[in-house]
N, CA, C and O atoms as a printed pandas DataFrame, in Angstrom:
     atom_number atom_name residue_name chain_id  residue_number  x_coord  y_coord  z_coord
0              1         N          UNK        A               1   44.709   64.667   43.294
1              2        CA          UNK        A               1   46.019   64.357   43.795
2              3         C          UNK        A               1   46.840   63.574   42.770
3              4         O          UNK        A               1   48.064   63.699   42.722
4              5         N          UNK        A               2   46.158   62.762   41.947
5              6        CA          UNK        A               2   46.890   61.996   40.935
6              7         C          UNK        A               2   47.607   62.935   39.967
7              8         O          UNK        A               2   48.765   62.713   39.613
8              9         N          UNK        A               3   46.911   63.972   39.551
9             10        CA          UNK        A               3   47.507   64.917   38.606
10            11         C          UNK        A               3   48.724   65.608   39.227
11            12         O          UNK        A               3   49.735   65.809   38.554
12            13         N          UNK        A               4   48.628   65.965   40.492
13            14        CA          UNK        A               4   49.743   66.599   41.189
14            15         C          UNK        A               4   50.950   65.662   41.264
15            16         O          UNK        A               4   52.088   66.091   41.076
16            17         N          UNK        A               5   50.694   64.391   41.539
17            18        CA          UNK        A               5   51.767   63.402   41.577
18            19         C          UNK        A               5   52.439   63.235   40.228
19            20         O          UNK        A               5   53.665   63.155   40.147
20            21         N          UNK        A               6   51.647   63.183   39.174
21            22        CA          UNK        A               6   52.198   63.044   37.825
22            23         C          UNK        A               6   53.016   64.278   37.458
23            24         O          UNK        A               6   54.078   64.154   36.847
24            25         N          UNK        A               7   52.535   65.472   37.823
25            26        CA          UNK        A               7   53.268   66.709   37.542
26            27         C          UNK        A               7   54.604   66.712   38.282
27            28         O          UNK        A               7   55.625   67.097   37.714
28            29         N          UNK        A               8   54.602   66.283   39.553
29            30        CA          UNK        A               8   55.852   66.233   40.310
30            31         C          UNK        A               8   56.847   65.253   39.686
31            32         O          UNK        A               8   58.041   65.545   39.618
32            33         N          UNK        A               9   56.376   64.120   39.242
33            34        CA          UNK        A               9   57.261   63.148   38.594
34            35         C          UNK        A               9   57.845   63.738   37.313
35            36         O          UNK        A               9   59.038   63.593   37.048
36            37         N          UNK        A              10   57.010   64.398   36.525
37            38        CA          UNK        A              10   57.489   65.003   35.275
38            39         C          UNK        A              10   58.509   66.106   35.548
39            40         O          UNK        A              10   59.517   66.202   34.847
40            41         N          UNK        A              11   58.262   66.929   36.548
41            42        CA          UNK        A              11   59.205   67.997   36.898
42            43         C          UNK        A              11   60.524   67.392   37.381
43            44         O          UNK        A              11   61.597   67.884   37.032
44            45         N          UNK        A              12   60.447   66.335   38.178
45            46        CA          UNK        A              12   61.657   65.675   38.642
46            47         C          UNK        A              12   62.486   65.112   37.506
47            48         O          UNK        A              12   63.710   65.236   37.509
48            49         N          UNK        A              13   61.833   64.497   36.535
49            50        CA          UNK        A              13   62.542   63.946   35.379
50            51         C          UNK        A              13   63.163   65.068   34.550
51            52         O          UNK        A              13   64.295   64.940   34.084
52            53         N          UNK        A              14   62.431   66.166   34.364
53            54        CA          UNK        A              14   62.984   67.308   33.626
54            55         C          UNK        A              14   64.177   67.913   34.356
55            56         O          UNK        A              14   65.131   68.361   33.721
56            57         N          UNK        A              15   64.129   67.928   35.685
57            58        CA          UNK        A              15   65.260   68.446   36.458
58            59         C          UNK        A              15   66.479   67.538   36.329
59            60         O          UNK        A              15   67.614   68.009   36.411
60            61         N          UNK        A              16   66.256   66.246   36.128
61            62        CA          UNK        A              16   67.378   65.333   35.896
62            63         C          UNK        A              16   67.994   65.544   34.513
63            64         O          UNK        A              16   69.209   65.434   34.346
64            65         N          UNK        A              17   67.160   65.844   33.535
65            66        CA          UNK        A              17   67.648   66.038   32.170
66            67         C          UNK        A              17   68.326   67.396   32.028
67            68         O          UNK        A              17   69.432   67.489   31.496
68            69         N          UNK        A              18   67.666   68.441   32.501
69            70        CA          UNK        A              18   68.187   69.803   32.398
70            71         C          UNK        A              18   68.635   70.255   33.782
71            72         O          UNK        A              18   67.811   70.651   34.607
72            73         N          UNK        A              19   69.934   70.197   34.038
73            74        CA          UNK        A              19   70.434   70.538   35.371
74            75         C          UNK        A              19   70.770   72.015   35.514
75            76         O          UNK        A              19   71.186   72.454   36.586
76            77         N          UNK        A              20   70.594   72.781   34.452
77            78        CA          UNK        A              20   70.888   74.214   34.499
78            79         C          UNK        A              20   69.922   74.969   33.605
79            80         O          UNK        A              20   69.556   74.499   32.528
80            81         N          UNK        A              21   69.512   76.146   34.064
81            82        CA          UNK        A              21   68.672   77.036   33.266
82            83         C          UNK        A              21   69.419   78.357   33.130
83            84         O          UNK        A              21   69.819   78.950   34.131
84            85         N          UNK        A              22   69.607   78.813   31.910
85            86        CA          UNK        A              22   70.273   80.083   31.641
86            87         C          UNK        A              22   69.262   81.095   31.119
87            88         O          UNK        A              22   68.372   80.758   30.337
88            89         N          UNK        A              23   69.414   82.345   31.564
89            90        CA          UNK        A              23   68.562   83.404   31.047
90            91         C          UNK        A              23   69.316   84.720   31.110
91            92         O          UNK        A              23   70.292   84.858   31.847
92            93         N          UNK        A              24   68.849   85.690   30.322
93            94        CA          UNK        A              24   69.491   87.000   30.227
94            95         C          UNK        A              24   68.490   88.072   30.615
95            96         O          UNK        A              24   67.327   88.031   30.213
96            97         N          UNK        A              25   68.960   89.039   31.409
97            98        CA          UNK        A              25   68.120   90.174   31.769
98            99         C          UNK        A              25   68.723   91.444   31.174
99           100         O          UNK        A              25   69.942   91.565   31.053
100          101         N          UNK        A              26   67.870   92.377   30.808
101          102        CA          UNK        A              26   68.311   93.668   30.284
102          103         C          UNK        A              26   67.953   94.740   31.307
103          104         O          UNK        A              26   66.812   94.838   31.758
104          105         N          UNK        A              27   68.949   95.535   31.659
105          106        CA          UNK        A              27   68.741   96.646   32.582
106          107         C          UNK        A              27   69.058   97.944   31.860
107          108         O          UNK        A              27   70.047   98.035   31.132
108          109         N          UNK        A              28   68.211   98.951   32.066
109          110        CA          UNK        A              28   68.438  100.254   31.471
110          111         C          UNK        A              28   69.409  101.010   32.372
111          112         O          UNK        A              28   69.109  101.267   33.537
112          113         N          UNK        A              29   70.576  101.366   31.828
113          114        CA          UNK        A              29   71.593  102.067   32.599
114          115         C          UNK        A              29   71.397  103.572   32.477
115          116         O          UNK        A              29   71.340  104.279   33.484
116          117         N          UNK        A              30   71.293  104.066   31.237
117          118        CA          UNK        A              30   71.118  105.499   31.002
118          119         C          UNK        A              30   69.988  105.685   30.007
119          120         O          UNK        A              30   69.927  105.008   28.981
120          121         N          UNK        A              31   69.096  106.609   30.323
121          122        CA          UNK        A              31   68.015  106.972   29.416
122          123         C          UNK        A              31   67.963  108.486   29.373
123          124         O          UNK        A              31   67.252  109.117   30.155
124          125         N          UNK        A              32   68.728  109.068   28.448
125          126        CA          UNK        A              32   68.819  110.523   28.324
126          127         C          UNK        A              32   68.259  110.932   26.967
127          128         O          UNK        A              32   68.999  111.112   26.001
128          129         N          UNK        A              33   66.960  111.073   26.915
129          130        CA          UNK        A              33   66.307  111.477   25.674
130          131         C          UNK        A              33   66.455  110.411   24.610
131          132         O          UNK        A              33   66.054  109.267   24.822
132          133         N          UNK        A              34   67.029  110.768   23.457
133          134        CA          UNK        A              34   67.166  109.781   22.377
134          135         C          UNK        A              34   68.307  108.783   22.619
135          136         O          UNK        A              34   68.405  107.774   21.920
136          137         N          UNK        A              35   69.166  109.062   23.603
137          138        CA          UNK        A              35   70.282  108.158   23.891
138          139         C          UNK        A              35   69.863  107.202   25.008
139          140         O          UNK        A              35   69.419  107.616   26.079
140          141         N          UNK        A              36   70.018  105.935   24.725
141          142        CA          UNK        A              36   69.635  104.908   25.702
142          143         C          UNK        A              36   70.738  103.857   25.747
143          144         O          UNK        A              36   71.144  103.328   24.713
144          145         N          UNK        A              37   71.220  103.558   26.952
145          146        CA          UNK        A              37   72.252  102.543   27.121
146          147         C          UNK        A              37   71.678  101.433   27.982
147          148         O          UNK        A              37   71.197  101.667   29.090
148          149         N          UNK        A              38   71.738  100.210   27.446
149          150        CA          UNK        A              38   71.228   99.038   28.149
150          151         C          UNK        A              38   72.380   98.100   28.489
151          152         O          UNK        A              38   73.404   98.069   27.806
152          153         N          UNK        A              39   72.188   97.353   29.540
153          154        CA          UNK        A              39   73.191   96.379   29.970
154          155         C          UNK        A              39   72.533   95.007   30.005
155          156         O          UNK        A              39   71.482   94.837   30.623
156          157         N          UNK        A              40   73.142   94.032   29.349
157          158        CA          UNK        A              40   72.647   92.654   29.372
158          159         C          UNK        A              40   73.464   91.867   30.376
159          160         O          UNK        A              40   74.695   91.908   30.363
160          161         N          UNK        A              41   72.774   91.151   31.244
161          162        CA          UNK        A              41   73.448   90.357   32.264
162          163         C          UNK        A              41   72.957   88.913   32.165
163          164         O          UNK        A              41   71.754   88.650   32.167
164          165         N          UNK        A              42   73.907   87.989   32.080
165          166        CA          UNK        A              42   73.562   86.573   31.970
166          167         C          UNK        A              42   73.507   85.954   33.361
167          168         O          UNK        A              42   74.365   86.211   34.205
168          169         N          UNK        A              43   72.486   85.139   33.583
169          170        CA          UNK        A              43   72.296   84.448   34.854
170          171         C          UNK        A              43   72.123   82.952   34.571
171          172         O          UNK        A              43   71.694   82.556   33.488
172          173         N          UNK        A              44   72.457   82.155   35.546
173          174        CA          UNK        A              44   72.188   80.725   35.431
174          175         C          UNK        A              44   71.755   80.195   36.791
175          176         O          UNK        A              44   72.242   80.626   37.836
176          177         N          UNK        A              45   70.833   79.257   36.743
177          178        CA          UNK        A              45   70.343   78.593   37.954
178          179         C          UNK        A              45   70.714   77.120   37.835
179          180         O          UNK        A              45   70.311   76.440   36.891
180          181         N          UNK        A              46   71.480   76.642   38.793
181          182        CA          UNK        A              46   71.886   75.241   38.829
182          183         C          UNK        A              46   71.208   74.558   40.010
183          184         O          UNK        A              46   70.981   75.176   41.050
184          185         N          UNK        A              47   70.889   73.288   39.843
185          186        CA          UNK        A              47   70.386   72.505   40.966
186          187         C          UNK        A              47   71.055   71.144   40.937
187          188         O          UNK        A              47   71.423   70.643   39.874
188          189         N          UNK        A              48   71.211   70.549   42.109
189          190        CA          UNK        A              48   71.884   69.244   42.160
190          191         C          UNK        A              48   70.992   68.128   41.629
191          192         O          UNK        A              48   69.770   68.266   41.567
192          193         N          UNK        A              49   71.618   67.031   41.252
193          194        CA          UNK        A              49   70.904   65.884   40.697
194          195         C          UNK        A              49   69.918   65.303   41.709
195          196         O          UNK        A              49   68.822   64.878   41.345
196          197         N          UNK        A              50   70.319   65.287   42.983
197          198        CA          UNK        A              50   69.444   64.682   43.984
198          199         C          UNK        A              50   68.145   65.471   44.181
199          200         O          UNK        A              50   67.173   64.918   44.695
200          201         N          UNK        A              51   68.106   66.735   43.789
201          202        CA          UNK        A              51   66.865   67.499   43.890
202          203         C          UNK        A              51   65.822   66.951   42.915
203          204         O          UNK        A              51   64.654   66.799   43.274
204          205         N          UNK        A              52   66.240   66.655   41.686
205          206        CA          UNK        A              52   65.326   66.065   40.703
206          207         C          UNK        A              52   64.857   64.686   41.120
207          208         O          UNK        A              52   63.684   64.346   40.964
208          209         N          UNK        A              53   65.784   63.884   41.657
209          210        CA          UNK        A              53   65.410   62.551   42.129
210          211         C          UNK        A              53   64.418   62.662   43.279
211          212         O          UNK        A              53   63.431   61.928   43.326
212          213         N          UNK        A              54   64.681   63.579   44.205
213          214        CA          UNK        A              54   63.792   63.763   45.357
214          215         C          UNK        A              54   62.393   64.181   44.956
215          216         O          UNK        A              54   61.414   63.667   45.498
216          217         N          UNK        A              55   62.284   65.097   44.022
217          218        CA          UNK        A              55   60.963   65.553   43.577
218          219         C          UNK        A              55   60.221   64.428   42.870
219          220         O          UNK        A              55   59.014   64.272   43.055
220          221         N          UNK        A              56   60.931   63.637   42.056
221          222        CA          UNK        A              56   60.284   62.514   41.372
222          223         C          UNK        A              56   59.804   61.469   42.379
223          224         O          UNK        A              56   58.723   60.903   42.213
224          225         N          UNK        A              57   60.598   61.207   43.422
225          226        CA          UNK        A              57   60.207   60.236   44.448
226          227         C          UNK        A              57   59.001   60.742   45.237
227          228         O          UNK        A              57   58.088   59.972   45.536
228          229         N          UNK        A              58   58.994   62.021   45.574
229          230        CA          UNK        A              58   57.837   62.595   46.275
230          231         C          UNK        A              58   56.585   62.480   45.410
231          232         O          UNK        A              58   55.507   62.158   45.911
232          233         N          UNK        A              59   56.730   62.744   44.103
233          234        CA          UNK        A              59   55.600   62.596   43.188
234          235         C          UNK        A              59   55.096   61.165   43.139
235          236         O          UNK        A              59   53.890   60.930   43.055
236          237         N          UNK        A              60   56.014   60.209   43.191
237          238        CA          UNK        A              60   55.605   58.798   43.196
238          239         C          UNK        A              60   54.837   58.468   44.473
239          240         O          UNK        A              60   53.827   57.766   44.422
240          241         N          UNK        A              61   55.308   58.969   45.621
241          242        CA          UNK        A              61   54.598   58.743   46.878
242          243         C          UNK        A              61   53.204   59.373   46.857
243          244         O          UNK        A              61   52.247   58.777   47.350
244          245         N          UNK        A              62   53.087   60.565   46.293
245          246        CA          UNK        A              62   51.778   61.223   46.187
246          247         C          UNK        A              62   50.856   60.409   45.296
247          248         O          UNK        A              62   49.678   60.234   45.607
248          249         N          UNK        A              63   51.389   59.912   44.191
249          250        CA          UNK        A              63   50.588   59.110   43.264
250          251         C          UNK        A              63   50.152   57.800   43.910
251          252         O          UNK        A              63   48.998   57.398   43.764
252          253         N          UNK        A              64   51.044   57.137   44.612
253          254        CA          UNK        A              64   50.695   55.884   45.314
254          255         C          UNK        A              64   49.669   56.151   46.403
255          256         O          UNK        A              64   48.716   55.390   46.570
256          257         N          UNK        A              65   49.869   57.237   47.142
257          258        CA          UNK        A              65   48.922   57.604   48.200
258          259         C          UNK        A              65   47.541   57.908   47.659
259          260         O          UNK        A              65   46.539   57.563   48.285
260          261         N          UNK        A              66   47.476   58.545   46.512
261          262        CA          UNK        A              66   46.169   58.853   45.905
262          263         C          UNK        A              66   45.482   57.571   45.466
263          264         O          UNK        A              66   44.260   57.460   45.572
264          265         N          UNK        A              67   46.242   56.606   44.977
265          266        CA          UNK        A              67   45.654   55.330   44.547
266          267         C          UNK        A              67   45.183   54.512   45.724
267          268         O          UNK        A              67   44.169   53.821   45.624
268          269         N          UNK        A              68   45.891   54.569   46.840
269          270        CA          UNK        A              68   45.482   53.789   48.034
270          271         C          UNK        A              68   44.233   54.370   48.682
271          272         O          UNK        A              68   43.401   53.628   49.203
272          273         N          UNK        A              69   44.098   55.691   48.654
273          274        CA          UNK        A              69   42.883   56.320   49.225
274          275         C          UNK        A              69   41.652   55.922   48.434
275          276         O          UNK        A              69   40.568   55.743   48.989
276          277         N          UNK        A              70   41.833   55.788   47.138
277          278        CA          UNK        A              70   40.692   55.460   46.267
278          279         C          UNK        A              70   40.183   54.055   46.502
279          280         O          UNK        A              70   38.981   53.812   46.390
280          281         N          UNK        A              71   41.066   53.121   46.825
281          282        CA          UNK        A              71   40.671   51.720   46.996
282          283         C          UNK        A              71   39.930   51.468   48.260
283          284         O          UNK        A              71   39.539   50.333   48.531
């Protein structure tokens, strides 16, 4: 459980630093023998700041809970 808590905290901090992820997909539009036409489409995923804070806080609770069970 400690490792899971640490991972959640790290993901939460990364979500605070990087609030957007951009990526490009390629779709094949026409494939007629030697002629091939592809289309590139750009996408972005945004998340609010409070999502990163929430995940980091949940990770902290998991980490604290794992430490209390051990004692």
